C-alpha positions in Angstrom: 10.4 -14.4 10.3 11.6 -15.9 7.0 13.5 -14.1 4.2 10.4 -14.2 2.0 8.2 -12.8 4.7 10.7 -9.9 5.3 10.8 -9.1 1.6 7.0 -8.9 1.5 6.9 -6.7 4.6 9.6 -4.4 3.2 7.8 -4.2 -0.1 4.5 -3.3 1.5 6.1 -0.7 3.7 8.0 0.8 0.8 4.8 1.2 -1.2 3.1 2.9 1.8 6.2 5.1 2.3 5.9 6.4 -1.3 2.1 6.7 -0.9 2.7 8.8 2.3 5.1 11.0 0.3 2.4 11.6 -2.4 -0.2 12.3 0.3 1.9 14.9 2.1 2.8 16.5 -1.3 -0.9 16.7 -2.3 -1.9 18.2 1.1 0.9 20.7 1.1 0.4 21.7 -2.6 3.9 20.8 -3.8 4.8 22.0 -7.3 5.8 18.6 -8.6 2.3 17.3 -8.0 0.9 19.7 -10.5 3.6 18.8 -13.0 3.0 15.1 -12.5 -0.7 15.6 -13.0 -0.1 17.7 -16.1 2.1 15.0 -17.7 -0.5 12.3 -16.7 -3.3 14.2 -18.4 -1.2 14.7 -21.5 -0.7 11.0 -21.9 -4.4 10.4 -22.1 -5.0 13.0 -24.9 -6.6 13.4 -27.3 -10.3 13.2 -26.2 -12.4 11.3 -28.7 -16.0 10.2 -28.6 -15.2 6.5 -29.2 -12.4 6.6 -26.6 -14.8 8.2 -24.1 -17.4 5.5 -24.6 -14.9 2.7 -24.3 -13.1 4.0 -21.2 -16.5 4.8 -19.6 -17.3 1.1 -19.9 -13.9 0.2 -18.4 -14.3 2.6 -15.5 -17.8 1.2 -14.7 -16.3 -2.3 -14.6 -13.7 -1.0 -12.0 -16.4 0.7 -9.9 -16.0 -0.3 -6.2 -19.6 -1.4 -6.1 -19.1 -3.8 -9.0 -15.9 -5.0 -7.5 -17.7 -5.6 -4.2 -20.3 -7.7 -6.0 -17.5 -9.8 -7.7 -15.7 -10.2 -4.4 -19.0 -11.3 -2.7 -19.4 -14.1 -5.3 -15.8 -15.0 -5.1 -16.2 -15.4 -1.3 -19.3 -17.5 -1.9 -17.4 -19.8 -4.3 -14.6 -20.3 -1.7 -17.1 -21.1 1.0 -18.9 -23.5 -1.3 -15.5 -25.2 -1.8 -15.0 -25.2 1.9 -11.9 -23.0 1.7 -13.1 -20.9 4.7 -9.7 -19.4 5.5 -9.3 -18.1 2.0 -12.8 -16.8 2.0 -12.1 -14.8 5.2 -8.8 -13.6 3.7 -10.5 -12.3 0.5 -13.3 -10.7 2.5 -10.9 -8.9 4.8 -8.4 -7.7 2.1 -11.2 -6.1 0.0 -13.8 -4.8 2.4 -11.6 -3.7 5.3 -9.1 -2.3 2.8 -11.8 -0.1 1.3 -12.6 1.3 4.7 -9.0 2.6 4.7 -9.6 4.3 1.4 -12.8 6.0 2.7 -11.0 7.2 5.8 -8.2 8.7 3.8 -10.6 10.4 1.3 -12.5 12.1 4.1 -9.2 13.1 5.8 -7.6 14.7 2.7 -10.8 16.1 1.2 -9.2 16.7 -2.2 -11.7 18.1 -4.7 -12.0 16.2 -8.0 -10.7 17.7 -11.3 -12.9 20.2 -13.2 -14.1 19.5 -16.8 -15.1 15.9 -15.9 -16.3 13.7 -18.7 -18.4 11.6 -16.3 -20.7 12.4 -13.4 -19.1 11.5 -10.1 -19.3 12.7 -6.5 -17.2 12.4 -3.4 -13.5 13.2 -3.0 -10.6 12.5 -5.2 -7.6 11.2 -3.2 -6.9 8.3 -3.4 -8.7 6.6 -6.3 -11.2 4.1 -5.0 -11.6 2.5 -8.4 -7.9 1.9 -8.6 -7.6 0.5 -5.1 -10.6 -1.8 -5.4 -9.6 -3.1 -8.9 -6.0 -3.6 -7.9 -6.9 -5.5 -4.7 -9.4 -7.7 -6.6 -7.0 -8.5 -9.4 -4.1 -9.1 -7.0 -6.4 -11.4 -5.1 -7.1 -13.4 -8.3 -3.4 -13.5 -8.8 -2.8 -14.9 -5.3 -5.5 -17.6 -5.7 -4.7 -18.7 -9.2 -0.9 -18.5 -9.2 -0.3 -21.8 -7.2 -2.6 -23.7 -9.6 -0.7 -22.7 -12.7 2.3 -24.9 -13.2 3.7 -23.6 -16.5 5.7 -20.5 -16.8 3.9 -19.1 -19.8 0.6 -19.4 -17.9 1.9 -17.4 -15.0 3.3 -14.8 -17.4 -0.1 -14.4 -19.1 -1.8 -14.1 -15.7 0.6 -11.3 -14.6 0.1 -9.5 -17.9 -3.7 -9.8 -17.6 -3.6 -8.4 -14.0 -1.4 -5.5 -14.9 -3.5 -4.7 -18.0 -6.8 -4.6 -16.2 -5.4 -2.3 -13.4 -3.6 0.0 -15.9 -6.8 0.3 -18.0 -8.9 1.3 -15.0 -6.3 3.8 -13.9 -6.2 5.2 -17.5 -10.0 5.5 -17.6 -10.1 7.5 -14.3 -7.6 10.0 -15.5 -9.0 10.3 -19.0 -12.5 10.9 -17.8 -11.1 13.5 -15.4 -12.6 11.7 -12.5 -9.2 11.7 -10.8 -5.8 13.4 -10.9 -2.9 11.1 -12.0 -1.5 11.4 -8.5 -4.8 10.0 -7.2 -4.6 6.8 -9.2 -0.9 6.4 -8.5 -1.6 6.7 -4.8 -4.5 4.3 -5.1 -2.2 1.7 -6.7 0.5 2.2 -4.1 -2.0 1.9 -1.2 -3.4 -1.3 -2.7 0.1 -2.8 -3.3 1.1 -2.1 0.3 -2.1 -3.5 1.6 -1.7 -6.7 -0.5 1.9 -7.3 0.4 1.1 -7.0 4.1 -1.8 -9.4 3.8 0.0 -12.1 1.9 2.4 -12.4 4.8 -0.5 -14.2 6.5 -0.9 -16.6 3.5 -3.7 -17.0 1.1 
């Protein structure tokens, strides 16, 4: 195992360790979870009609169903280019990963916040929108990074990836579809999954 591989493995396990800590805290009702969520909600204030409309569009773009469609076309593109190994990698990291999210959701059974600004069903922990969007954007990062040779291009790519993920996370909290701990956990779960997958290459 190379040094780079060890770093990726440790990074992935670290993300999942923190995720596990949040999961246990949510299930056992730790006080800091309520405080974390309170602060997270405060950051999204105030509620404004234009803001609600804009973030509703953003949250729709981050819907797992939409992300699944985008992933499907990305896989088709890779197959068309005869990059079969990458197509299989993209397929597995997104679709198998989301099965993990569903399994956790129906194990934790956390009820969504009240006073929601959007109609949504299912359980709250972790955020499926955050996980799916994070995995998709990190997948784009993994595929495009080797092609970009200039440093400023890579900086822009990283900024774009972070911005998209952050906006989807913000939209889920603002619309009261999730608690801030839900989106944080969704991000950590996705990062851990991604770090472990890139060990096998892209």
